[in-house]
C-alpha positions in Angstrom: 5.4 -14.0 1.0 3.9 -13.7 -2.5 2.5 -10.3 -3.6 -1.3 -10.4 -3.8 -3.2 -9.0 -6.8 -6.1 -7.0 -5.4 -9.3 -6.0 -7.2 -12.7 -4.6 -6.2 -13.8 -8.1 -5.0 -11.0 -8.8 -2.6 -9.8 -5.4 -1.6 -12.0 -4.7 1.4 -11.6 -8.2 2.8 -7.8 -7.9 2.5 -7.7 -4.6 4.3 -10.1 -5.7 7.0 -8.4 -9.1 7.8 -4.8 -7.9 7.9 -3.1 -5.6 10.4 -0.8 -4.0 7.8 -1.3 -3.9 4.0 1.2 -2.3 1.7 -0.3 -1.4 -1.7 1.4 -0.7 -5.0 -0.8 1.0 -7.5 0.6 0.3 -11.0 -0.1 -0.3 -14.6 1.4 -2.6 -17.2 2.4 0.2 -19.6 4.2 2.1 -16.8 8.0 2.0 -17.1 8.8 3.1 -13.6 6.2 0.6 -12.3 8.0 -2.2 -14.2 11.4 -1.1 -12.8 10.0 -0.9 -9.2 8.3 -4.4 -9.3 11.4 -6.5 -8.5 12.3 -4.2 -5.5 8.7 -4.4 -4.2 8.8 -8.2 -4.6 12.2 -8.4 -2.8 11.0 -6.3 0.1 7.8 -8.4 0.4 10.0 -11.5 0.8 12.1 -9.8 3.6 9.4 -8.2 5.7 7.2 -10.5 7.8 3.7 -10.0 9.3 2.8 -7.6 6.5 0.7 -8.2 3.4 2.1 -6.8 0.2 -0.4 -6.3 -2.7 -0.6 -4.7 -6.1 -3.5 -3.0 -7.8 -3.5 -2.7 -11.6 -5.0 0.8 -12.2 -6.0 -0.1 -15.7 -8.2 -2.9 -14.5 -9.3 -1.3 -11.2 -10.0 2.2 -12.2 -12.7 2.5 -9.5 -10.2 1.7 -6.7 -7.6 4.1 -8.2 -10.2 6.8 -8.3 -11.4 6.0 -4.8 -7.9 6.6 -3.4 -7.2 9.6 -5.8 -4.3 7.9 -7.5 -3.0 10.5 -9.9 0.4 9.1 -10.8 1.9 5.6 -10.7 3.5 3.9 -9.1 1.9 5.1 -5.9 2.5 3.3 -2.6 -0.1 3.2 0.2 0.0 1.6 3.6 -3.1 0.6 5.6 -2.8 -0.2 9.3 -5.8 -1.4 11.2 -7.9 -0.4 8.2 -6.6 3.2 8.3 -4.6 4.7 5.4 -1.5 5.9 7.1 0.8 6.5 4.2 0.5 7.4 0.5 3.3 8.5 -1.8 3.7 8.5 -5.5 6.9 7.3 -7.1 9.1 4.3 -6.7 11.4 3.8 -3.7 14.6 2.1 -3.0 14.2 -1.2 -1.2 15.9 0.2 2.0 13.5 3.2 2.0 10.4 0.9 1.6 11.6 -1.3 4.4 12.1 1.8 6.6 8.6 3.1 5.9 7.1 -0.3 6.7 9.0 -0.5 9.9 7.7 2.9 10.9 4.2 1.7 10.1 4.7 -1.3 12.3 5.8 0.8 15.3 3.2 3.6 14.9 1.0 4.3 17.9 -2.4 3.6 16.5 -4.3 5.0 19.4 -2.8 8.4 18.5 -3.6 7.9 14.9 -7.3 7.1 15.8 -7.4 10.2 17.9 -6.2 12.3 15.0 -8.7 10.7 12.6 -11.5 11.3 15.1 -10.5 15.0 15.4 -10.5 15.4 11.6 -13.9 13.8 11.1 -15.6 15.9 13.9 
């Protein structure tokens, strides 16, 4: 599957309409981001039933600020509209695949319970 380019206009719709969304916050001037891009693309082609997307932090500063992106690349995973993973730094392809597999098997009822406890 092709990696989507997200921006302020399509971000919410993408998160709401897909069960799992993996995000790569990056910038064109970032060397580690450029090195990680082929790995991210490769994993996106291997893993099914997951949307992979990129957010250019230069163009989408509001989104980067909203999610407190302090260094790039930063990877985030949303499942059922809940941010369940956020980590700065590039990953090896096998590590990214493993994190996505964990996201796919996560008990979301437990996650929602934890979120409810934190917000009360």
